[in-house]
N, C-alpha and C positions, 0 to 999 in steps of 0.2 A: 503494499499499500504506500502511495505516495505521501510523504510528510508524516510518516507513521509516528515518529518521536514527538511530534506535536500532539497528535491524536492521543498518544500514550500520557502525555503530561496532563491534558485536559481531563482524561478519564480519571486520573489519580485525584486530582483537585476535586473534582465532582464526587467522587466516591467518598471522600474524606468528610463530605458534608453530612453523610449518613441518610441521603434522600433515597428512599425506597424505588421511587420512580426513575431516578437517574441510573441507579444500578440495574434495573431492568432493561434500560436502553444499552448499557454497556454490555449485559449479557446477550442481548440481541445481535450486537456488533460482533462479539465473539463467535456466536453461532453461524452469523453469515460469513465471516472470515473462514471458518472452518468448511462450510459448505462449498465455498469457492475454491477450496483447495490451498489456501494461505495458512497452512498449518503452523508455521513459525510464529506469525503475528497472532494467531489465535490462542497458542500456548501462552505468549507473552500476556496477553489480556486475561487468560485464565488465571496466571500466576498473580497478576495485579489484583484481581478480585479477591483471591485467597488472602493475600498479604494485607490488604485494606480491611477485610473482614476480621482479621485477627487483631489489627491494631485499633479499629474504629468501633465495630458494630456493637460490642459489649464491653468495651474497655472502661475501666474505673473512672468515674468522673469526680470532680472536686465539689461534692455537695456538703455544704456546712450545715450539719443537723444542729438545730437549736437546743440549748441546754434546757429548755422548758419542755421540749418533746421527749428527750432522752436524759433522765436525771441520773445522778450518782456520782461516785468517784471514777478517776481515770484509772484504767487497767495499765500496769506497767510491767516490765519484765521480772519484778521483784514479787509480784502477787501470784500466789499458788492457789490452784483450785481446790474445792473442798474434797474430802477423801471419806472413803467408807470407814466407819469407825472400828469395825471387826477386822478388815483385811488391809487397811491403809491403802487401798487401791484409790487413784484419783477418780473422781466422778465425772470429769470432763477435762478438756484440754482447751487452753487459752491460744488463740490465734490473733496476734496483735497486728498481723499484716495477712489478712485471710487470702488475698489473691497472690500472695508471693509463692512462686513455684508452681503455680496451678496454670493449666492451658486456658486459653480464652474459649468459652462456650460457642458453639455454632448451633444456633436455634433457626427454626423456620420463622417465616415472617410474622405469623400469628403469635407465636411465643415471644418473639423479640418485642412485639408491641405491647404485650401484657406485662413484660418485665419493665419495660421503659415507663410504663404508666404507673407502676409501683414506685419507681424513683422519682417520677414527676410530682407525686403527691408530696414527697418530702422537699423536693425542690421549691415547690410553690405552696409551702404551709401557710404562708401569710394569706394568700387568696383564699384558702380553705377556711381560715379562722374568720374571715369576714363574713362567711355564710354560716358559721357556727359549728363547724366539724373540723376535725383533725386528720392528719394522715392515717391511713389503716394501719394497725400495729400488730397484725398477725397474719400468717399466711402458711397454708398447707400445700406442700408439693407432693403430688402422687402420680405414680405411673410404674411401668415396667423396670425392673432392675438395668443398670448400665445406661440410662438415658440422660444422665447428667444433673440429677436433682440435687446432690450434695454440692457439685460445683456450681450450680445455679445459686444456691443459698450463700455460699462463701463469696460469690462474686457480687451478688446483690449487697451484701454487707461492706464490700470493698468500695462500691459505688457511693455508699453513705458515709464512707470514712469511719466506719466504726469497727472494733475489734470484735471477735467471735468467741463466745463460750460454747464450745461444741460438745455435746453429750450424747452417746448412744444409750438410748433408754434401756436396752437389754443389759448394759453394764451397770445399771442402778439396781438391778434384782439381786437381792440376798436371800439366802437360806435360812436366815435368822428372823423370827417372827417380829414383824414391826419395823425391821431394819430398812426395807424397801422404800416404806412410806416416809421414813426419816431421811433417807438419801434423797427423795425427791424434794422434800421441803428444804433440805440443806443446799440442794442445787439451785432452787428457785431464790432462796434467801441471798446466795452469793450472786446470782445474776442480777437480782434487783438493787444490790448495794453498788453496782458499777454500770457505767455508760457502756452498752454493748449490744449485740444481737445475740439472743440465745437460740441456739440450733438444736433441735431435738431429733436426731436420727433414729432409725429403726422404731418409729413412733408406735407402730402397731404392737409392739412387744407387750405394751400394758394396757394401751387404749382399746381394748376388746369390747365385745358386747356384754354389757353388764348382766343381761337377763339369760347369758348362757348357762344352762343347768349344770354344765360340767366344771365351771369355775368355783373356786373355793371362796369362802367369805372374805379371807385375807386378801385375795386379789380384787375383790369388789372394793374393799376399803382402800386399797392402794389407787385404784381408778378414780375414786371419789377425791382422794388427796390431790391427784393430778389435776382433776377439774377444778378444785379450789384454788390451787397455785395458779393455773392458767387465768382464773378470773381476777386474782389479786394483782396479776402482773399486767393487766389489760392497759393501765395507763402509765406504765414505767419504761416501756421500751418495745423493741420490735422482737417477736418471736417467730421462728419459722419451724415447722414439722415437716418431717420427710417420712414417707412410707412407700414401700413396694406392694402392700396389700391393704388398699383402702376399704376393701369389703369387710375387714375385720373391725373396722373402727365403729365405736359406739355413736350413734347419732348425737349424743350430747356433746361429743367431741368435735364433730363438725361444726356445730353451732358455735364453738369457741373461737373459730377462725373466720375473719372477714373476707379472706380470699383464698379460693381453692383452685389451684393451678396444676392442670394435668400436663405433665411432661411425658409425652408418648414416644413411639419409635419415629425416627426421622422420616419424612417423606423423601421422594426421589430427589428433588433439586437440593435438599439438605444434605442427603448421603452424598451427592457428587461433590458438594461444597467441602464436606468432611474429607473426603479422599483427596481431594485437590490439596487440601491443607496438610494432611498427614503425609502425603507423597510428594510434597512441593520440592524436596531436595533432589528428586530424580528428574524433574523437568521433563514430564510425560506429556504427551500430546492429549488433548481433550476427548479424542475418540477412544484412546486407551483407557482414560479414567472412566468413561462411560461404560465401556465393556467390563471393567472390574467391577464397578457398581452393579451392573446387571448380574455378573456371576455371583457377587456376595449376596443379593437379594435384600429384603427388607429386615435389615438388623440394626441392633442400637449401635450408638456412636462408640461405646465401649468395644464392642466386637469388631467394628470396622478399623479401630486403631489397633486391636491386636493383629487384625489380618494386614494392615498396612506395615506395622512393625516387622512382622514375620517375613514379609515380602522383602523389605529392604535387607534384613539380615541375610536372607537367602542370595540376594544379588551381591551383597558385600562379600559373602563367603566364596561364591563362585568366581569371582574375579573376572566375570565377563562384562563387556560393555552393555551399558543400559540401552538396549533396543526393544522395539515392540516385540520381536520374536523371544527375545530374552524374557520379557515380561510373562508371556504366555507359558514358556517353559517353567519358570519358577513358580507361578500360579498353580499349574498342574501338580507340581510336586508338593505344593502346601495344602491343597484343599482336603485330601484325605486325613490330614492330621489336625486340622482345625474345627472340624465338625461343621464345616460348610457344605460338603458333599451330600447331596440329597438322594435318597433311595427311589423317589417318585418321578424321575427324569426330569427334575426341575433344571434350571439354567446351569448350575454347577456341575451336575451330573452329565448333562449334554456336553458341556465344555470339555469333560474328561473323556467321554467315550464315544461320542457322535458329533464331530465337527460339523458336518453339513447340516445336521438339523438345529445345532447351536446357531450356525451362520444365519439360517433361515429365520429362526426365532427372533435373534436380535435385530435383524433389518426389518422385521415386520412389527417390532415393538416400538416404533416410531420414537427412536432415542436420538435419531440424527446421526448415527454411526456411519462413516463412509466406507464404501467397498474397498477402497484404496488401502485404508487404515486396517481392515480385516485381512487384507491379503498379505500385508506386512507381518501382522501378529501371527498368522497361521502358515506363513512361508509358502504361499501358493499363488497362482496367477489371479488377477481380477476377474478374467472371464469365467474361472471356476467359482469363484465367489458369486458371481452373477447367476450361474446356472443353478448353484445350490440355493440361491434365494428364490429362483423361478420354480424350483421343484418343490419347495417347502409347502406343507399343508398344516392347518391348525390341528388336525386329528391327533390326538394323544400328546399334543404340546401343552407344557405346563403353562398356566396363567401367570405364574408368579413373575413379577417384573414387568408383564405386559399391561396388567390393569393399572399399575402405579404409573406408568409412563404417560 
């Protein structure tokens, strides 16, 4: 493309504004460059989209939270968390810089809007006060494992410039009668004493249905203690609970939280963005990224990170040049030991045992993968790719990946 360097600079400036509409246009530019065969410029735009996402989309902002909103003393490195009286095991960990060492979350557009709205309430607390309300002080993150719920909680705290008191509820449980309730009370007393965000992970460990006939009276008393402490903290700071099993939660628990945010499996565009980020060091073409995403299927961000890391390790140990063909060979070697190989002839299985059917399936999935790129990945002629596409029929083909497209 003529004057591409100028176009690249304009794209970076526009993306840094965080405008979702501008980002959409840059994505369209990337796709059109790829469709036109300009793989190099398309890859450059893809890397730019990934890098700016990491830097901007959910980066910590400088929100100065008013002391009237979050009261208490400042947490310092000299402050130690409370501990179980019988075992001396800490009931929580203190994270003074919760985003330090953490990756930047990559969420779909809807979830990013929800997270940004939470931060906006604290940024514009004065405007809310004029209408007689305050920022919401409690949030429940729920959804499948590995989708980034804990990371989202830590990043939200970082955006509010607040430290985190991070507690796993299952770590508060004690075999000593009455100790579990006391641990909960001590944890909340500690969090209420300091300016912080209280994060309660594995929240379903205690907050179960109180009318379960199999629960003992002691556990019911513990749940009541938890509810009472949640009520007492309602005007002191921000509390975030995290669970993988929202169906186990007592209805009374749901009522204690003003926001219920589901963090589910990433959609296809988000999975593509994740793989672009996780594999950015390999400088892969966008068609290769799309193919890998199709092979991996609808999986969590944690699973995709494991897949990407294993692929990079395999390529590093092989010592081979990073080419589309090398990616295909390394991926075929990885799938059987990562649990991604499916027995129902899904994309991963077809990728391993039936290349013609895989080629036909991915070309009919409307992902925008070009035949030329597939020819490079599978080391065959483009005419053969075209023939496999023409011979493909949907009979017996898996819908995984096709529906998402």
